[in-house]
N, C-alpha and C positions, 0 to 999 in steps of 0.2 A: 395537387393537394398533398399534404403530408399523410403518410399512412404508416402503420406498424410494420417496420422493415426487419428488425433483428430481435431475437429473443434468446435468452440464456437460461440454462438450468444448472444447478450446482448440487454436487453429490459429495458427501463426506464419508470417508472410511477410516478404519483404525490407523492405517499407515499411508493413506493417499487421499487425493482430492481431485475431482473432475469438474470442469466447466464445459458443458455441451451447448453448442451454439447453433441456432436455426436462422434462416433467412428466407425472404421471398421477394420476387422481383416487382410485383404490383399488388394493389390492395386486395383484389379478389382471388389472388393465387393461394395455393395451399402452402403451409410451412414446409420447407425442405431442410434436410440436414446440411450443415455447412462444415464445421470442424469442431474438434474438442481439444481442450488443454488438460494435460494430466500432470499432477505433481506427486512425487514420491518423497516421503519423509524418512529421516534416519531416527535413531532411538532418542535423540535430543530434540525432536520435533522440528528439525530444520530440513528444508527441502534439499535433497541431494541430487535429484534428477527431475527434469521437466521436459515435456515435449508437446508439440502441436501436431495434430494428425487430421487427415481427411476422415470424415465421419459418414458412415452409411445409414445412420439413423437408428441402429439397434442399440439396446441398452445392456446387452449381456457380455460385451467385450470392450475393454479400453486398452487394447494392446498397441505396441509401437510399430507395427508392421508397415503402416502407411504414413509414418511421421515425416514431416518436411522441415521441422525445426526441432533441435534437441539442445538442451542446456544441462551441464553437470556442474556441481558445486562442491568445493572442499572448504572446511572450517578449521579454525584454531581451537585451542582448549577452552576459550571463553565464548565460543559460538559465533565469532565474526568470520565472515566469508574471506577466504584467502585466495581462492582461485575459481574462475568461471570459465568453462570450456563450452564453445558454441559450434554447432554444425548447422549449415543450411542443407538444402536438398542435394546439391552437387557434392558437398563434403560427405554427407551420409552415404551416397552412392559410391564414392571413392574410398570410403573407410578411413577418413582423415578428419582433422579439425579444420574449421574455417578461421577460427580465432580463439584466443584465450586472454583473459585479464588476470593479472596478479595484483593482489591488494596487500598493502603494508600499513602497520599501525604503530603508534608510539606507546609509551608506558601507560598513558591514560586511555588506551584503546580507542584513540581518535585516528581516523584514516589520514595517512600522510602522503601516500602516493598510489597511483594505479598505472601499471605497465600494460600496454596493449600490444599483443602480437597477432599479426594478420598473415594469412596464407599468401604466398607469392608463387605464382605458377612458374615464372622464369627461374626462380631459385629452387623450386620444388621443396619449399620449407616454409616454416613460420618465421617471419621477421619482426623484430621490435620496431614498430612504426609510430607509436604514440606514447607519451609520458605525461601524466597529470599530477601536479604537486598541490598539496593542501597545507596551508599554514594557519596557525591560530594565535590569538592574543593571550595575555596572561590569565584571562578568565575562561579560556578554552572555547571562545567564540571563533567561528571560522572567519578569518581575516582576508585571505586571498586564495584564489585558485589560478595556477599557472599551467598552461598546456604547451607541450613541445611536440613537433612532428618530425619524422625522419624522412628525408629525401634521399633516394638512392644515389643521386649525383652530388648533392650539396651537403649531405649529412644532417645533423640535428639543427632545427630552426625553431625559434620562438613562434608560437602559433597565436594564442590569444590569452587573455587573463581577465579575472574578475576580482574586484575589491569590495569589501563590506565594511560598513560603519554601524555602530550601535549607540543607543542612548544610555542613560544611567540605569535604566531598568533592564538592560541587556536585550532590548528590542531592536531588530534590524531597522535602520532608518534610511540608509543610503546604499545603493549598489551601482557600481560602475563597471562596464564591460569594455575591454579594449581588444583591438586586433592589429595585426601587423600589415603594413602596406609597402609594396615595392621591394626591390632587391636589397635595400639597406635596412629592411625590417623596422621601419619607423612605427612606433606604437601610436595608434589613433583611437580615440574614444568612439565607441559604436552605439552604446545605449547607456542610459542612466535612469535609475528609479529612486523616487523619494517616497517613503512609507510613513503613513500617519495612523495612529491608534486611538481608540476611545479609552475611557477610564477603566473599562473591564479588560483592557489589553487586546482587544480585537482590532484587526486591520480594517480601517474604514476608507482609506484612500491610497491609491497607487498612482503617482504621477510619473509617467514614463516618457522620456525624451529620446528621439532617434534622429539619425542623419545630421551629424554635427558638421557644420561648415567651417573649415579652418580659416578661410579668408575673412569672413565676417565675425568669427568667434561666437556663433550662435547656432542653436538647434533649428532644423528646418521643420521637423514634425514632432508632434506630441500627442499622447492620449491619456485619458484619466479614467481610472476604474474606481467606482464608488460602491462600497459594500454596506448593506443594511441587514440588521439582525432582529430576530424575534426577541421578545422579552425573556424567553427561556434560554437564550444564548446561541441558538443555531443560526446559520446564515439563511436569510430570507430572500435577498435579491442582490444581484451584481449588475451595475450599469457601466458600460464602457462608452466614453465619448471621445471623438477625435477633436483636436483643437490645434490651433496654430499659435505659437508663442507671440506675445504682444497683440493678441487678437481676442475679442470678447465672444467670438463665435464658437459654440460647441455643438456638435452634431452627434446624436445617439446612433451608434451602429452595432452594439451588442447589448442584449438584455437576457439575463438568466434568472429564473425564479425557482425557489426551492420550497418544498413542503416536507413535513416529517410526521412520523407516528409519535405523538406526544406521550403515549402510554408505553413506549419502548425505548428507555434510555440506552444509549449506545454502549455503555459499559456493562449492560446485562444481556447483550445479544451476541451470539457466536458469529463473527464475521471473519472469513478466512483472509489471512495476510501471508502470502507464500514465502516471502523472503525478508530477512533482516535488511535494514537500510545499509547500503554499502557506500553511499555518498552523502555528505551533509545536505540536509534539506531544511526548509523553514515551514513550520506548521502555522498557517495564518488563520485557520478557521477551527474553532473548538466546537465540534458537533456534539451537542448534548443528547440528541435523539437521532435515531437512524432515519435515513432519507426515505420518503414516500414517493416523491415525484420531482423531476427536474425538467423544465422547459427552457429552451434556448432559442432566441430570436436574433436575426440580423436585420440591419436596416433601421429606419426610423428617421426622425427629423424631417428632412426634405425628401426622403424616399419611403417607399412602402415597406413596412415591417413584415418580415417573412419568418415563419416558424422553421428553424433549421432541424431541430430534433426534439423529441420528448421521450424521457426515460421514466418508466414506472417500475418500482421495486416491490417484490413480494417476499414475505418471510414465513417460514413454517412455524406454527405454534409449538411450544414445548409441552410435552406431556406432563411435566412436573411443575405446572403453573399454580397448583393449589398450595395452601399453606400446610397441608398434612397429607401424607400418602400412606395408604394401608395396603400391605402386600399379603396375598393369600389369606386375608381376613384376620391376620394375627399381628405381624410386625408393622410398626409405624415409624416413619421418619419425619421429623419436623425441626425447625421451620424450613420451608422450602418455597422460594429461594432464600438463601441465607448469606451472611457476610462473615460471621465469626465462628459459629459452631453448628453442629447438628446433634440431634438426640435420637437414638433408636430405642423403642420400647417394645417389649414382648411380654404380654401378661402371663403370669404364673411361671416365668422362667427364672430359675435360681442359678443355673450354670452360666459361666462366662460366655460372652459372644466374641467370636473372632471376626474382626472387621478388616477388610481391605478396600482401599479407594484407588481407582485408576483414572487417568485422564482420558481424553477422547482418542488418544493414540494407543491406548492399552497399556501404558506405563504405570507401574505401581508408584503412587506418590505418598501413601501413608498406610500403615497397618497398626492394629491395636487390639488389645484384649480388654474387655470391660463388661460391666453388668448392665442390665436393662435400666434405662433412665439416665445413665451417665452421659455427660456432654463429651463430644469429640471436637477438639480444636482443629478448625480448618482455616484459621485466619491467615496462615502463611501461604495458602494456595493462590495462584493467579485466578483472575476472573474467568469464568467459563462453565462448561458442563462437565460433571464428573459421574462415574459409575461406581457403585459399591456392591460388595457381597458381604453377607453376614451369616456366619456358620455357627449353629448352636445345636448340640445333641445330634450331630450328623445330618442336620437339615440345613440347607443353604437357601437363604433369601437374597434377593437382589433388586436393584433399582438404580435410579439416577437422581441427582440434585443439581441445582445451579448455584454457583458462587458468584456474588456480585461485589 
């Protein structure tokens, strides 16, 4: 029988973020510490270092002394990652890198190539072993991905490639994946996807073909994924059925169900995203509200359906959930949450108020001097939680608000 197997806790700090993970072997066992992931930010809010470490279950230290995976990142002037350095446990113990990736971009800040260097024990150095190229059409839609690998004996060889096609709405409609076969490196198709969308632009069908037979010029296998959505826009259910081309038989073998907190729009919830996207991806589900629960089943049709896993999400309430906050019985901030402006009021105050607003990483994003009751424009800020301090007559007030 399925039981609660893994649990994660998340902690946010001014310049770091930690995910602490628990596990247990059987249903009646006690939760035991498993590992934790630690992310450190630079002053531009970008992750410059992360590591995964063995965890002893205490909450007073998140140091790197027992880390077995370490990643370090470098960025260019517009915040795009240019280098990722990776160490596994053997590399950490030896004081060297296991690999690093170098990222290159064009004038539109679109990724054009990734160079992968991997440690080679025989050469006692990092060798350039893989190169991935990204090409775009005139509308800057990703058109092809081509991968090359380096063989120490044969040199550079074409590895695999993926091609993309779009409709007039710039929606991805077709994806073909090829790989090379034999010493002559003959390109052979491996997978093909056909995507269908509803009027709201949501993906409702993914028809996926695999195992192409060259002799008969037909696909041997196929599966279909059907997506269903709530009337508020979030994904409700995904059903995956296996099928055989030219056959009417479809057998359900995956089912996923999703529920959401409908009073918690996703754009008004602080959800940590550790890295900028470094490779082009396709967003197929527009989540209007944060997830509450996910259940995933395998089997069905002619076999017994089995619950593979169930994930339940919890969110801490914000202290600034009311429409007006009173601090020390005097200063008030409203509206909160807000989208365009905030107003600070302080009865009987004739002097100017010196206001500073900082983001969750402690960076100053706005400062101003104004009188009680004047509006403060915060429309330019990104969505999220912000902290403010207000100084008047040598008295400092403080609090936080949410921008949505």
